[in-house]
C-alpha positions as CSV (number, residue, x, y, z in Angstrom):
1,M,4.4,9.2,17.0
2,K,1.4,11.2,17.2
3,I,0.5,14.1,19.9
4,I,-2.8,13.8,21.2
5,E,-3.7,16.8,22.9
6,V,-6.6,16.9,25.7
7,I,-8.1,20.2,26.6
8,A,-10.6,19.8,29.5
9,D,-11.3,20.8,32.9
10,A,-8.3,20.7,35.3
11,A,-10.1,18.3,37.5
12,N,-9.4,16.0,35.1
13,L,-5.7,16.3,34.8
14,D,-4.6,13.3,37.3
15,T,-7.2,11.1,35.5
16,I,-5.5,11.8,32.4
17,V,-2.0,11.4,33.7
18,G,-2.8,8.2,34.9
19,I,-4.2,6.9,31.5
20,A,-0.9,8.1,30.3
21,E,1.2,6.0,32.9
22,Q,-1.2,3.2,32.4
23,Q,-0.5,2.9,28.8
24,E,3.1,3.8,28.9
25,V,3.1,6.6,26.7
26,E,6.4,8.1,25.5
27,D,5.9,11.5,27.3
28,V,3.2,13.8,28.8
29,W,3.1,17.7,29.6
30,F,0.5,20.1,30.3
31,S,0.0,23.9,30.4
32,Q,-1.1,25.8,33.4
33,K,-5.0,26.3,34.0
34,N,-6.7,29.2,31.9
35,E,-9.1,31.6,33.1
36,D,-12.0,29.0,32.1
37,G,-10.6,26.5,34.4
38,R,-9.1,24.3,31.6
39,I,-5.7,23.1,30.8
40,A,-4.0,21.8,27.9
41,I,-3.0,18.1,28.3
42,R,-0.5,16.6,25.6
43,L,0.7,13.1,25.1
44,L,3.3,11.9,22.8
45,V,1.7,8.6,22.0
46,S,3.6,5.5,19.7
47,H,1.5,4.4,16.5
48,E,0.4,1.0,18.3
49,K,-1.1,2.8,21.2
50,R,-3.4,5.6,20.0
51,Q,-6.4,3.7,19.7
52,K,-6.4,2.4,23.4
53,V,-5.3,6.0,24.6
54,L,-8.4,7.6,22.8
55,D,-10.8,5.0,23.7
56,A,-9.5,5.3,27.5
57,L,-9.7,9.4,27.0
58,Q,-13.1,9.3,25.7
59,T,-14.6,7.0,28.5
60,I,-13.7,9.3,31.1
61,L,-14.6,12.5,29.1
62,H,-18.0,11.5,27.6
63,N,-19.8,13.0,30.4
64,A,-17.8,16.1,30.4
65,D,-18.6,19.5,29.4
66,N,-16.5,21.7,26.8
67,Y,-13.6,19.6,26.1
68,H,-11.8,18.7,22.9
69,I,-9.3,16.0,21.8
70,L,-7.0,16.7,19.2
71,I,-4.5,14.5,17.4
72,V,-1.3,15.9,15.8
73,T,1.1,14.3,13.3
74,P,4.5,15.7,14.1
75,D,7.0,16.0,11.3
76,T,9.8,14.7,13.2
77,V,10.4,13.6,17.0
78,L,13.8,13.3,18.4
79,P,15.7,11.6,19.9
80,K,14.3,8.4,18.6
81,P,13.1,5.8,21.1
82,V,15.4,3.4,21.9
83,E,14.6,-0.3,21.9
84,P,15.2,-2.4,25.0
85,E,17.9,-4.7,25.3
86,P,15.9,-8.2,24.8
87,E,15.8,-10.4,27.6
88,A,16.6,-14.3,28.0
89,L,13.2,-15.9,27.5
90,T,11.8,-19.5,27.5
91,P,10.4,-20.9,24.3
92,E,6.6,-20.1,25.5
93,Q,7.5,-16.5,26.3
94,Q,9.2,-16.0,22.9
95,E,6.1,-17.1,21.4
96,E,4.1,-14.8,23.4
97,E,6.1,-12.1,22.6
98,K,6.1,-12.9,18.9
99,A,2.2,-13.0,19.1
100,R,2.6,-9.5,20.8
101,E,4.9,-7.9,18.4
102,K,2.6,-8.8,15.5
103,E,-0.2,-7.2,17.4
104,R,1.9,-4.1,17.7
105,K,2.7,-4.0,14.2
106,K,-0.8,-4.5,13.1
107,A,-2.2,-1.7,15.3
108,A,0.8,0.5,14.1
109,L,0.0,0.4,10.4
110,M,-3.6,1.2,11.0
111,S,-5.3,4.4,11.6
112,T,-7.5,5.4,14.5
113,R,-11.4,5.0,14.2
114,E,-11.6,8.7,14.6
115,E,-8.7,9.4,11.8
116,I,-10.5,7.0,9.5
117,L,-13.9,9.0,10.3
118,A,-12.3,12.3,9.7
119,Q,-11.1,11.3,6.6
120,V,-14.2,9.7,5.0
121,E,-16.4,12.4,6.3
122,K,-14.8,14.7,3.8
123,D,-15.4,12.4,0.8
124,T,-19.6,12.4,1.9
125,Q,-19.9,16.2,1.9
126,L,-22.2,17.4,-1.2
127,N,-20.8,20.7,-2.2
128,N,-19.9,22.8,-4.9
129,N,-16.4,21.0,-5.6
130,F,-17.9,17.7,-5.6
131,V,-20.8,18.6,-8.0
132,L,-17.9,20.6,-10.2
133,L,-15.9,17.4,-10.3
134,V,-18.7,15.1,-11.0
135,I,-19.7,17.4,-13.8
136,L,-16.3,17.9,-15.2
137,S,-15.4,14.1,-15.2
138,A,-18.5,13.1,-16.6
139,I,-17.7,15.6,-19.7
140,V,-13.9,14.4,-19.8
141,A,-15.0,10.5,-19.7
142,A,-18.2,11.3,-22.4
143,I,-15.5,12.7,-24.8
144,G,-12.9,10.1,-24.1
145,L,-15.5,7.1,-24.5
146,L,-16.7,8.9,-28.0
147,E,-13.5,9.5,-29.5
148,N,-12.1,6.1,-28.3
149,N,-9.4,7.7,-26.1
150,I,-8.3,5.5,-23.7
151,A,-6.0,8.4,-22.1
152,V,-8.6,10.7,-21.7
153,I,-10.9,7.8,-20.0
154,V,-8.6,7.3,-17.3
155,G,-8.0,11.0,-16.7
156,A,-11.7,11.1,-15.9
157,M,-11.4,7.9,-13.8
158,V,-8.9,9.9,-11.5
159,I,-10.8,13.0,-11.6
160,A,-14.3,11.5,-10.3
161,P,-15.1,11.7,-6.8
162,L,-17.5,8.9,-6.5
163,L,-15.2,6.0,-5.0
164,G,-14.8,8.1,-1.8
165,P,-18.8,8.0,-1.1
166,N,-18.9,4.3,-1.3
167,I,-16.0,3.5,1.0
168,A,-17.9,6.1,3.5
169,F,-20.9,4.2,3.0
170,S,-19.5,1.0,4.1
171,L,-17.7,2.2,7.1
172,G,-20.8,4.2,8.2
173,A,-22.5,0.7,8.1
174,S,-19.5,-0.9,10.3
175,L,-19.6,1.7,12.8
176,G,-23.5,1.9,12.8
177,E,-23.1,5.6,12.2
178,K,-26.6,6.0,10.6
179,Q,-25.5,9.7,9.2
180,L,-22.8,8.8,7.6
181,V,-24.5,6.3,5.7
182,A,-27.3,8.6,4.9
183,G,-24.9,11.1,3.6
184,S,-23.0,8.9,1.5
185,L,-26.0,7.3,-0.1
186,K,-27.3,10.6,-0.9
187,T,-23.8,11.8,-2.3
188,I,-23.7,8.8,-4.5
189,F,-27.1,8.8,-5.8
190,I,-26.7,12.2,-6.5
191,G,-23.2,12.0,-8.2
192,I,-24.2,9.4,-10.2
193,T,-27.6,10.9,-11.5
194,L,-25.9,14.3,-12.3
195,A,-23.4,12.2,-14.4
196,I,-25.8,10.5,-16.3
197,I,-27.6,13.8,-16.9
198,C,-24.5,15.4,-18.4
199,A,-23.9,12.2,-20.4
200,I,-27.4,12.5,-22.2
201,G,-26.9,16.0,-22.8
202,I,-23.5,15.6,-24.3
203,G,-25.1,12.5,-26.5
204,L,-27.9,14.6,-27.9
205,L,-25.4,17.5,-28.8
206,W,-22.4,15.2,-30.2
207,P,-22.4,14.8,-33.8
208,G,-20.5,11.5,-34.3
209,N,-21.1,8.2,-34.2
210,F,-21.5,6.0,-31.2
211,S,-19.7,2.8,-31.9
212,S,-16.2,3.3,-30.6
213,S,-14.8,0.1,-29.0
214,E,-14.3,1.7,-25.5
215,L,-18.0,2.8,-25.1
216,L,-19.3,-0.4,-26.6
217,S,-17.1,-2.2,-23.9
218,R,-18.6,-0.4,-21.1
219,T,-22.4,-1.8,-22.3
220,D,-21.4,-5.3,-21.2
221,V,-20.1,-6.9,-18.0
222,A,-17.8,-9.9,-17.7
223,Y,-17.6,-12.3,-14.8
224,S,-14.1,-11.2,-14.3
225,G,-15.2,-7.6,-13.7
226,T,-16.9,-9.0,-10.4
227,A,-13.3,-10.2,-9.0
228,I,-11.5,-7.2,-10.4
229,A,-14.0,-4.8,-8.4
230,L,-14.3,-6.9,-5.1
231,A,-10.0,-6.7,-5.0
232,S,-10.3,-3.0,-5.8
233,G,-12.9,-2.2,-3.2
234,A,-10.9,-4.1,-0.6
235,A,-7.5,-2.0,-1.5
236,A,-9.3,1.3,-1.4
237,S,-10.6,0.3,2.2
238,L,-7.1,-1.1,3.0
239,S,-5.5,2.1,1.8
240,L,-8.1,4.0,3.9
241,I,-7.1,2.1,7.2
242,S,-3.4,2.5,6.7
243,S,-3.4,6.1,5.6
244,T,-1.7,4.9,2.4
245,S,-3.5,7.1,-0.2
246,S,-1.5,6.6,-3.0
247,V,-3.1,3.0,-3.8
248,L,-6.3,5.0,-4.5
249,V,-5.2,6.1,-7.7
250,G,-4.9,2.8,-9.1
251,V,-8.1,1.5,-7.6
252,M,-9.9,4.6,-9.2
253,V,-8.6,3.2,-12.5
254,A,-9.4,-0.3,-11.8
255,V,-12.9,-0.1,-10.7
256,A,-14.0,2.9,-12.4
257,L,-17.6,4.1,-11.5
258,M,-17.8,7.2,-14.2
259,P,-17.3,5.4,-17.4
260,P,-20.2,3.0,-17.0
261,A,-22.4,5.9,-15.5
262,V,-21.6,8.0,-18.4
263,T,-22.1,5.4,-20.9
264,I,-25.7,4.8,-19.4
265,G,-26.2,8.6,-20.8
266,L,-25.3,8.1,-23.7
267,M,-26.8,5.0,-24.7
268,L,-30.4,6.6,-23.2
269,S,-29.4,9.6,-25.6
270,I,-29.7,7.5,-28.7
271,S,-32.3,5.2,-27.4
272,A,-30.1,2.3,-27.3
273,F,-32.1,0.8,-24.3
274,D,-30.2,-2.6,-24.6
275,H,-26.7,-1.2,-24.1
276,A,-27.8,1.3,-21.4
277,L,-29.0,-1.7,-19.5
278,G,-25.7,-3.3,-20.0
279,A,-24.1,-0.3,-18.5
280,T,-26.3,-0.1,-15.6
281,L,-25.3,-3.8,-14.7
282,L,-21.7,-2.9,-15.1
283,L,-22.1,0.0,-12.7
284,A,-24.1,-1.9,-10.2
285,V,-21.4,-4.7,-10.1
286,N,-18.8,-2.3,-9.3
287,I,-20.9,-0.8,-6.4
288,V,-22.0,-3.8,-4.9
289,C,-18.5,-5.4,-5.1
290,I,-16.8,-2.2,-3.5
291,N,-19.3,-1.9,-0.7
292,L,-19.4,-5.6,-0.1
293,S,-15.2,-6.1,-0.1
294,A,-15.1,-2.9,1.8
295,Q,-17.4,-4.0,4.6
296,L,-15.6,-7.5,4.8
297,V,-12.3,-5.7,5.5
298,F,-13.4,-3.4,7.9
299,L,-14.7,-6.7,9.7
300,F,-11.9,-8.8,9.3
301,R,-9.6,-5.5,10.6
302,G,-11.8,-4.8,13.6
303,I,-12.9,-1.7,12.7
304,R,-16.0,-1.4,15.5
305,P,-17.2,1.5,17.9
306,R,-15.9,2.3,21.1
307,T,-18.3,1.3,23.6
308,W,-19.9,-2.3,24.0
309,L,-23.5,-1.2,23.2
310,E,-22.4,0.5,20.2
311,A,-20.7,-2.3,18.7
312,H,-23.4,-4.8,19.4
313,K,-25.8,-2.3,17.4
314,A,-23.0,-2.2,14.6
315,K,-22.4,-5.7,14.7
316,Q,-26.2,-6.2,13.7
317,S,-26.2,-3.3,10.9
318,R,-22.9,-4.7,9.6
319,L,-24.3,-8.5,9.1
320,L,-27.5,-6.8,7.7
321,Y,-25.4,-4.8,5.2
322,I,-23.1,-7.9,4.0
323,S,-26.0,-10.1,3.6
324,V,-28.1,-7.4,1.6
325,W,-24.7,-7.1,-0.5
326,L,-24.0,-10.7,-1.0
327,L,-27.9,-11.0,-2.2
328,M,-27.4,-8.2,-4.5
329,L,-24.3,-9.6,-5.7
330,G,-26.1,-13.1,-6.5
331,L,-28.8,-11.5,-8.4
332,L,-26.6,-9.3,-10.3
333,I,-24.5,-12.7,-11.5
334,V,-28.0,-14.5,-12.5
335,A,-28.9,-11.2,-14.7
336,I,-25.5,-11.4,-15.9
337,Y,-25.9,-14.9,-16.9
338,L,-29.4,-14.3,-18.5
339,R,-28.2,-11.5,-20.2
340,H,-25.3,-13.6,-21.9
341,E,-27.4,-16.5,-22.9
342,T,-30.1,-14.0,-24.4
343,M,-27.2,-12.3,-26.5
344,G,-25.4,-15.6,-27.2
């Protein structure tokens, strides 16, 4: 259950109550009119009806002034909704009811478009916390790689904030949100560049050797890594849609972006350009696969803008980005093949 609270002009009350009745929300109540002529209307909405209610509210209020829509998650709702007694249905009606129930369950598991956007926009913020986390995770990853300590490397994977902006970029492309796409690209570029610069500095100061197995393993890319990155990107986007954030920790470890970025810097610091190239290929494969699989998940799960015109523009944007990612993946696979042939 969610509480959707609408703060709007009192003249919209009847229309909003009409939407509540049309969508058969669980309950609706409202406050007295304030001095500014606005009222607060609250709708208790089941999970599967959230998106339809939000779309209807935004449609009628998009030209209104000074309105707000809030989505509140109550800890507990009592009494719990009682399922109506099933009626005797014909076989055809039973099939239709099964299909509707399947759609309801699918909608109930998904977050609304607005909730997903609110979550990913936090991951694109280029602030002091992001910069500090990148620097700290780069330091931890560099030490773990040089000391051949897998536990320390895993810790750096979990700290690193680079996965979020990549998923945000894919969502922005799916919804045609140009500002989100631009902000995500900026955050990704600065984050990776900062990690490489930190690793170069550590490499120049580090007194030990650079032949640890963990470090060298990040200087090459296997074809299996492509499949792992694709699956991990899909898992990350699914966890975002269904609000199961606990999955993200496993994704961060499975398709890490920080270790290969740090490996690039470490290898550049000792002028091992061939190894740096291999780490660059690994990082590029992970980024491309994460974004490609996330785009496909958003496409198949029906994440699209509210209006037809916005959806049409977003469809063109999405197809363009998917085509670009597929082309880049093909080029990277060719580059991996040529590199293996050269080294072999």
